[in-house]
MITORGU-976319 format. One record per residue: residue number from 1; residue in three letters; z, x, y of N, C-alpha, C in turn. Coordinates in steps of 0.02 Angstrom, whole numbers, plus 50000, padded with zeros to 5 digits. Example, Ala and Ser with C-alpha at 12.3 -4.5 7.8 and 13.67 -1.06 7.14 Angstrom:
residues 2
+-----+------+-------+-------+-------+-------+-------+-------+-------+-------+-------+
! pos ! code !  n_c3 !  n_c1 !  n_c2 ! ca_c3 ! ca_c1 ! ca_c2 !  c_c3 !  c_c1 !  c_c2 !
+-----+------+-------+-------+-------+-------+-------+-------+-------+-------+-------+
!   1 !  ALA ! 50390 ! 50660 ! 49716 ! 50390 ! 50615 ! 49775 ! 50390 ! 50660 ! 49835 !
!   2 !  SER ! 50354 ! 50642 ! 49888 ! 50357 ! 50684 ! 49947 ! 50394 ! 50645 ! 50002 !
+-----+------+-------+-------+-------+-------+-------+-------+-------+-------+-------+
***
This chain:
residues 51
+-----+------+-------+-------+-------+-------+-------+-------+-------+-------+-------+
! pos ! code !  n_c3 !  n_c1 !  n_c2 ! ca_c3 ! ca_c1 ! ca_c2 !  c_c3 !  c_c1 !  c_c2 !
+-----+------+-------+-------+-------+-------+-------+-------+-------+-------+-------+
!   1 !  UNK ! 48658 ! 49694 ! 49905 ! 48665 ! 49680 ! 49834 ! 48724 ! 49717 ! 49805 !
!   2 !  UNK ! 48782 ! 49707 ! 49835 ! 48842 ! 49739 ! 49811 ! 48866 ! 49705 ! 49748 !
!   3 !  UNK ! 48870 ! 49742 ! 49693 ! 48891 ! 49716 ! 49628 ! 48848 ! 49656 ! 49606 !
!   4 !  UNK ! 48783 ! 49661 ! 49616 ! 48734 ! 49610 ! 49599 ! 48745 ! 49545 ! 49638 !
!   5 !  UNK ! 48775 ! 49549 ! 49696 ! 48785 ! 49491 ! 49739 ! 48722 ! 49482 ! 49780 !
!   6 !  UNK ! 48691 ! 49424 ! 49774 ! 48628 ! 49411 ! 49809 ! 48632 ! 49354 ! 49859 !
!   7 !  UNK ! 48671 ! 49303 ! 49842 ! 48675 ! 49246 ! 49887 ! 48743 ! 49212 ! 49880 !
!   8 !  UNK ! 48762 ! 49176 ! 49931 ! 48824 ! 49139 ! 49931 ! 48815 ! 49076 ! 49889 !
!   9 !  UNK ! 48867 ! 49058 ! 49852 ! 48863 ! 49000 ! 49808 ! 48887 ! 48936 ! 49841 !
!  10 !  UNK ! 48917 ! 48942 ! 49901 ! 48942 ! 48882 ! 49935 ! 48918 ! 48883 ! 50008 !
!  11 !  UNK ! 48927 ! 48827 ! 50040 ! 48905 ! 48820 ! 50110 ! 48966 ! 48812 ! 50155 !
!  12 !  UNK ! 48956 ! 48826 ! 50218 ! 49009 ! 48819 ! 50267 ! 49039 ! 48886 ! 50286 !
!  13 !  UNK ! 49057 ! 48891 ! 50348 ! 49083 ! 48954 ! 50374 ! 49147 ! 48976 ! 50339 !
!  14 !  UNK ! 49192 ! 48930 ! 50327 ! 49256 ! 48947 ! 50295 ! 49244 ! 48970 ! 50223 !
!  15 !  UNK ! 49201 ! 48935 ! 50187 ! 49188 ! 48953 ! 50118 ! 49151 ! 49019 ! 50112 !
!  16 !  UNK ! 49104 ! 49031 ! 50156 ! 49068 ! 49095 ! 50156 ! 49115 ! 49152 ! 50172 !
!  17 !  UNK ! 49160 ! 49142 ! 50220 ! 49210 ! 49193 ! 50237 ! 49255 ! 49207 ! 50177 !
!  18 !  UNK ! 49277 ! 49155 ! 50143 ! 49320 ! 49164 ! 50084 ! 49283 ! 49203 ! 50029 !
!  19 !  UNK ! 49220 ! 49186 ! 50018 ! 49181 ! 49221 ! 49967 ! 49168 ! 49294 ! 49986 !
!  20 !  UNK ! 49155 ! 49307 ! 50049 ! 49146 ! 49376 ! 50073 ! 49210 ! 49416 ! 50064 !
!  21 !  UNK ! 49266 ! 49385 ! 50078 ! 49330 ! 49419 ! 50070 ! 49342 ! 49437 ! 49997 !
!  22 !  UNK ! 49326 ! 49391 ! 49952 ! 49335 ! 49404 ! 49881 ! 49289 ! 49461 ! 49857 !
!  23 !  UNK ! 49228 ! 49463 ! 49883 ! 49182 ! 49518 ! 49865 ! 49210 ! 49584 ! 49890 !
!  24 !  UNK ! 49238 ! 49585 ! 49951 ! 49266 ! 49647 ! 49979 ! 49326 ! 49670 ! 49939 !
!  25 !  UNK ! 49369 ! 49624 ! 49918 ! 49427 ! 49642 ! 49878 ! 49406 ! 49670 ! 49811 !
!  26 !  UNK ! 49356 ! 49638 ! 49779 ! 49331 ! 49661 ! 49715 ! 49301 ! 49731 ! 49721 !
!  27 !  UNK ! 49266 ! 49744 ! 49776 ! 49236 ! 49809 ! 49788 ! 49290 ! 49863 ! 49794 !
!  28 !  UNK ! 49344 ! 49848 ! 49831 ! 49398 ! 49896 ! 49839 ! 49436 ! 49908 ! 49774 !
!  29 !  UNK ! 49444 ! 49856 ! 49733 ! 49476 ! 49865 ! 49669 ! 49434 ! 49910 ! 49624 !
!  30 !  UNK ! 49368 ! 49900 ! 49625 ! 49323 ! 49943 ! 49586 ! 49328 ! 50016 ! 49609 !
!  31 !  UNK ! 49331 ! 50027 ! 49674 ! 49338 ! 50096 ! 49700 ! 49403 ! 50127 ! 49677 !
!  32 !  UNK ! 49458 ! 50089 ! 49680 ! 49522 ! 50114 ! 49658 ! 49521 ! 50129 ! 49583 !
!  33 !  UNK ! 49491 ! 50086 ! 49544 ! 49486 ! 50097 ! 49472 ! 49448 ! 50161 ! 49456 !
!  34 !  UNK ! 49392 ! 50172 ! 49491 ! 49353 ! 50234 ! 49480 ! 49394 ! 50295 ! 49498 !
!  35 !  UNK ! 49433 ! 50292 ! 49552 ! 49475 ! 50349 ! 49571 ! 49529 ! 50363 ! 49519 !
!  36 !  UNK ! 49560 ! 50310 ! 49494 ! 49611 ! 50318 ! 49443 ! 49582 ! 50349 ! 49380 !
!  37 !  UNK ! 49524 ! 50325 ! 49359 ! 49493 ! 50350 ! 49298 ! 49471 ! 50423 ! 49304 !
!  38 !  UNK ! 49451 ! 50443 ! 49363 ! 49428 ! 50512 ! 49372 ! 49485 ! 50560 ! 49390 !
!  39 !  UNK ! 49546 ! 50534 ! 49399 ! 49603 ! 50575 ! 49414 ! 49607 ! 50600 ! 49486 !
!  40 !  UNK ! 49576 ! 50564 ! 49532 ! 49575 ! 50586 ! 49602 ! 49626 ! 50549 ! 49645 !
!  41 !  UNK ! 49673 ! 50515 ! 49614 ! 49725 ! 50480 ! 49652 ! 49773 ! 50531 ! 49680 !
!  42 !  UNK ! 49792 ! 50524 ! 49743 ! 49840 ! 50568 ! 49774 ! 49808 ! 50629 ! 49807 !
!  43 !  UNK ! 49743 ! 50637 ! 49800 ! 49708 ! 50692 ! 49832 ! 49678 ! 50668 ! 49897 !
!  44 !  UNK ! 49683 ! 50710 ! 49948 ! 49655 ! 50692 ! 50013 ! 49587 ! 50725 ! 50021 !
!  45 !  UNK ! 49544 ! 50692 ! 50059 ! 49477 ! 50718 ! 50072 ! 49482 ! 50782 ! 50114 !
!  46 !  UNK ! 49527 ! 50781 ! 50162 ! 49539 ! 50839 ! 50205 ! 49613 ! 50856 ! 50202 !
!  47 !  UNK ! 49628 ! 50919 ! 50217 ! 49698 ! 50941 ! 50217 ! 49734 ! 50907 ! 50274 !
!  48 !  UNK ! 49795 ! 50882 ! 50261 ! 49833 ! 50846 ! 50312 ! 49861 ! 50896 ! 50363 !
!  49 !  UNK ! 49859 ! 50876 ! 50426 ! 49885 ! 50918 ! 50480 ! 49957 ! 50898 ! 50493 !
!  50 !  UNK ! 49998 ! 50946 ! 50508 ! 50067 ! 50932 ! 50525 ! 50075 ! 50938 ! 50601 !
!  51 !  UNK ! 50118 ! 50895 ! 50628 ! 50127 ! 50894 ! 50700 ! 50177 ! 50945 ! 50723 !
+-----+------+-------+-------+-------+-------+-------+-------+-------+-------+-------+
***
């Protein structure tokens, strides 16, 4: 139930794949928006290692 998504609105493998891709893109945009709003853009989870 990602973003109130419960069922596919169309039938067929190609259409379901397209709808799943759109849901994934929307999810990633929401994650990016939350990071921008909280000011966490440009921060790494772990310190970067140098070679």
